[in-house]
N, C-alpha and C positions, 0 to 999 in steps of 0.2 A: 161126637168125637171131640175130645179135648185137644188143646193146642199141642200138648206133649205127644199124644197119639198121632196127631197130624204130622208132626215132625218125624215120628217113628215110621210112619207110612212112607214119607219121602225117602228116608234112609233105606228102607227096603226096596222101594221102586227104583232107586238109583244104584242099587247093588253095592251099597257101602257096608263095610263090616262094623263100623262104629262112628259115632260123632262125638267130638269133644267140644262142649259148650263152655265158654270161658267168661263171657260178659255177665257180670252180676245182675244187670237189668234183664238180660235174656233169661237167666236162671229164675229170676223172680217171676217173669212173665209165664214161664212154662211150669213152675212148681209152686208158686206162692210164697217162696222163701226169699228174703232179701237180706244181704249183708255185704258191706264193703270189706273185703278181706285184707285190704292194705297190701302188705308185702307177702302175705300168706297165699296159699293156693286154694281156690274154690272152683269146682268144676262139676258139670253134669255130663255123665256119659250115657249115650243113647245107642241102642242096638236094634237091629231089624226084628229079631225074634226072641229077645231076652229082656227081662225087666231092666229099666234104667237104674242108675244109682247116682247119688250125690256124694262127692268127695269133698271134705271140708276140714278146716282146723278142728281139733278135738273140742275146743271150747264152744263150737257152734252146733255140735251134734244134737244136744237136747232141744235147742231152739228149733232146729229143723223138724224134729219129731213132733213138736208142739203145733206145727202148722197143719198137721194131718197127713204129712208125707208118709205113705205106707210102703214104699219100695225101699231097698237097702240104702243106708247112709253109712259111710265109712269116715272115721276121723283119723287125724294124724297129729303127733306131738311135734313141737318145734324142732327137736333134735333129729327127727326122722327125715328120710329122703322121700318127699311126697310123690315123685314120679315113679320111683321104684315100687311104691305101694299101689299107685294107680295101675301100673302094669300088672301087678299081681292080681288085683281085683278084676281087671278087664279079662285076663286070661282064664278066669273062672267062667266067663260067658263065651268068649271067642278065643279059641286056642291060638290062632295065628292071624290077627287082624291085619289086613294089607291095605284096604281102601278106606280112607278116613275123610270125614267131613270136619272142617274147622271153621271158626269165625275169624276170617282173615282180618276183619275190621277191628278186632280187639285182642287177638292172641299176639303176645310179644314175640319177637325173634328169639329172645333168650329161652322162653318157655317152649316154643316150637322145637328148638334144638334139644331141649330136655326130653320132649316126647320122642324125637327121632333117635335119641340115644337108647331109650328103653324099648323102642319098637324099630329096630334098624332096617327092617324090610318094609316098613309102613310107607304108604304114599299119601302125603298130607296135601292133596291137590284140589279137593273139592271145597269151594268157598261157600259156606252156608249163610254168610252175612246177608246177601240179597234175598235168600229164602226167608230168613227171619224177618227182614224188613217188610216183605210182602205179607207175611202172616200177621204182623202187628198193625199193618196199615188200615185194614177194615175192622172197625170196632163193632162188637156185639151190642145188643140192647142193654145187657148187664153192665158192660164197660161204659156205655153212654150215661147210664144212671149214676155210676160212680163219679164220672167226670162232671156231671151236673151238680152233684153234692159238693165236690171240691170247688166248683165255680161259685156256689152260694157263699162259701166261707171267704173266698177272695173278695166278693162284693162287701161282705161284712168288714174285712180288713181295710178296704179302701175307705169305707165310711168312718171307721175309727181314726184312720190315718189323716183324712181330710180335717176332721174335727180337732185333731191334735196340733195342726199347723198354727204356729205363731211366729211373728217376726222376732228374730233373736234366738229362736230354738234351733238346735242343730238337726241335720238330716238323721243322724244316729238316734237322737232322742225321739223323734217321730217314729222311726222304725221300731224302737224298743217298746213304745206305747202300744202300737198296733199288734205286735207279736205277743205282748203280755196279755192283751185282751183276748186274743185267740186261745192262748193257753188256759185262760180262765174258763173257756168254753170247751176245753178238752181237745183243741186242735194244736198238736204239739210239733208238727213238722211242716216246714215251708218247702215248696218245690225247689227253691234256689234261694240264695241270699237276697233278702229284700233290698230292692234298689229304690232309693229316694235321692233325687238330684235337684238342687235348686239353682236357678239362674243359669249362668254360663257353664256351670258344672254339668248341666243336662246335655250339653253339646257333645259329651263323650258317651257314645252309645253303650260301650262296655266298661264304663267307669264303675265305681263302687260307692256305696253309701259312706259318707265321711263326716268329719266334724264341721263341715261347712255350715255356716249359720244362714238361716232363711232371712232374706231381706225383703223390704217392701217393694212393691211394683215390679215383681218378677214372676216368671213361670216356674212351677215345681212339678217335676215328673215322678210318678210312682210306677214301679213295675214289680209285681209280686205274684205269689201263688201259694196254694196250700196243697197238702196231700191227704187224700181220702181213700182208705183201703188200697193203697198202692197206686192210685191214679191222681194226676196232678191238675192244678189249674194254673193259668198264666194270663195276666191281664195288665194292661198299661193304661193309665190316664194321666193327663196333665191339667193342673189347675192354676188359677191365678191367685196371687197374693197382692192385694192392693189394686192400684190402677195400672193398666197396661198401656203401652204406647201403640201406635198404629201398626208398626212392624211386628210386634209381638202378637197382636190380634190377627194379623194377616197370616202368619205362618200357622197359627192354630186353625184358622178357618180353612186353609188349603189342606192341611193334614187331615182335618175332619172330613172334608169333602172326599178326599182320596180313600179314606177308610170306609166311609158309608157306601161309596160307589162300588168298591171291591166287595164288600160284604153283601151288597144287593146282587152283584153279578155271580157270586159263588153258587154253583149249581151243577148237577150232573151234566157231563158233556163238554164243559169248558175245560181247557187245558190249564195246567199250573202256570205256564208262561203267559197265557192270555189273561189270567187273573192278575198276575204281577203287573202286566202292562196296563190293565184298567186303572190301577192306582197310580202307577208311575207317570202315565200320560198327564194326569191332572197336575201332579207336582212339577213335571217338566214344563207344562204350558204356563204355569204361574211363575216360572223363572227360578225355581228352587231345586231343579233336578240334580245339580252337583252336590246338594246337601242331603240327598236320600241315598245313603251309602251302604245299604244292606238289602237282602232279599225281602220280599213282602212278608213271607211267613215260613214257618217250619212245622212239621208234624209234631203231634204231642199225644200223650196217652199215659203210659206208666213211667215215662220220663219226659223232660221238657223239650228235648230235641230228638225227634224221630223222623222217619221217612213219611211223607215226601217233603221236598223243599219246594216252596211256591216261589219260583224265580224264573228269570229269563233263561231260555234254552231247555227248560224241562217240559217236554210235550206229553207228560202223563195226563191222561183224561181223568177228571174227577168223577168219583163214584160215591153212592150213598154209603155212609159209615166211615168215610175218611174224616180225620180230625186234624185241624191245623190252625195256626195263628194267622190273623190278618192284622199287620202292624206297620203301616207306613210311618216314617219318621222324617223330620227335618231338623238337621243339626248344624247350626251356624257357629263355628268356633269363636269364642270370646263374647258371644251374645246370648244365645238361648238354644234350647232343644225341646222339641215336641214329639211325643210318640203317643199314638192312640191305638189300643190293641184289644181285640176280643179273639178268643179261640172259639172255633165253630165246628160243628159236624155237618157233613153234607146229608141232606134228606132227599126224598124222591123228587122234590120240586125246587129246592133251594138249599138254604142252610139255616141252622139254629145256633145261636151263641150259648156258651156256658156261663157267661157273665152278663149282667144287666145294669150296671152302674151307668147313669146318664153320661152321654158323651158331649152334651152341650157344655160350653165353657162355664165353669163354676168358680166363684171367688170365695176364698177363705182368708181369715176367719170371717164368719157371718156377721 
């Protein structure tokens, strides 16, 4: 059973007349086609006993067909009313669809109103977002293989990036060098904007790579990932440039202990909250708890942030096939930031990481 037929079975079992799938990442997961439609409408319509169809901007139709999609695909021109056309195509399969499933987590209010206008009797009350999250949470062996390949290229990117570090070089220059090296090997897409932060700049967990120059005797944080056949990698390492002082060394040591402890504890039967606590306890005990200001990890797969969240309050029990990050961090404003991260998949007895770059503190340039 494919993921799409699994969703179709759910639609039938829950007596839905139709499902409107609007998140581009979900459409990619179910069909193999990905596009960011920006302001245009891209949707997958799923029915209990009729073939699904993709509705897309006309300029995407041929690309959809090239993925091997064999069911109907309908395009629309910019001057046309997309929802009027969707209604026309839906009614070719279901005369009067009343009960609808939607992705409440991604469908905008404006577009929900547009659907309600063309289906005035429709009840758009079944939220499929949790259903999709559950489907995506357990990865197949094929998905694990794709994630491993993405992880291999993330390790390569770190190696190039570390070797590019020089005092006086900007964060942006280092990011450009490692991304160019990836492109030379045919890796053209990053999971997200490559993040390189030097010194005190690394104390901003959601900062951005900037023109900040790398200075001597500081920590430099790398956070990056690559895309392989629609699946991503995500890894963080922090390295030293020059000689570190005792406080810099200490926050690195504490963060590393927290990461290794959590990764060793990740196995079937433990809850997401317990895993978060395993890392947080170490950082708290060392006196840096106030500087660990995010969850331990997030799910990953075909996108960098998926279900589940590895955090306090989440009593989800970990199972084989779940994939997520383990990324404790210590961020001291005005001083330094350290994050060490591997994404892992749960096995029958523990977990296996997708990235393998050493986590011992390394100093560059050599």
